[in-house]
Phi, psi and omega in degrees: 000130178238139177261139179234130176248134186198190186257148173237163174274337183284161178263108176227143187201125177209145174262011176245038179305323171305316185288335169291317171301319177298319172306312180295329174291318178294326183283320178295330181252007180050039180300312187274004182306319174303324174296316187288345178278344179294126175267115183267354183060035167254146174298143172269114180261280175274309181226158177288154179305326174289324178291336180285318177295327177294320175301310183303318180302313186295320178296317181295321177299328182280352173098013180284126185270331180233161176301317181306337178286353174297321183299318184271332182267320192250338188287325175295338184281074185280333175296313182291322175302310177294337176291323173287347171112009183245162177281322175198171175277136179292171173292147180307326182290327172300314180287319179310310179298323178296314183293321181288333179274006178280140185264176178291332177290322174296317175294330173291324171294330172291317180301309180307313184293316181293319179300319176294322176298316184294310181302322179284324189233000180287134176295328180294313177304324185265009180292134178285105185286352172298334180251189182269147170266123182253146176212156181254128181240011179286111183267002186286151178280159178249137182291152169210167183277169180289340183272351180290152189288136186053034174276136179228161181289131179246179183230122185257295184230350173098330183214155169267143181237151179289160173306315175304333180266357182278168185286337180301328186284321178279350179287154169300138184302330186278349180242348179290148183248119167288168183294163181104178176277072178239176183224168185227158174292150185268352179243141174273134181262129177299131171287143177283129178264000000 
């Protein structure tokens, strides 16, 4: 699959171009097909119930923290909606009603569908378990200068702690992380006592 980016004579503008590229990749590999096959038992008015849930997923990927942000962030993005296969993003109230109407059985079917997607496309499931699985669990903020692009004054923990009072000192040495861009083992190696 090759994606081409170029100039057109038409007027297309979106601030979510990476989501458009993601839509093409998802459609090419049928990644969301297990979600589309879930029967939610809802009437199809504008779009199917599973398509509404995919729109909620797209809103999360677009950085919406609440359903109501769909109206302000995604509803104006008709080009992005068309790339995903919809004429437009539906109203946030439609999404709210859809989420409210989900039953326990619907949630079980959705869980099965997402598990299928994870098993087919997830990197962790395909990991060679004869070796180590490495992951980065450093959740600390990184300092930046005031001249950095889009930098703002932040709030990390509310208080400064001495190195002796931080959790890294009390963590076992095989899972503690020194500063910098490094990683740690996902499993603890027993020490010889």
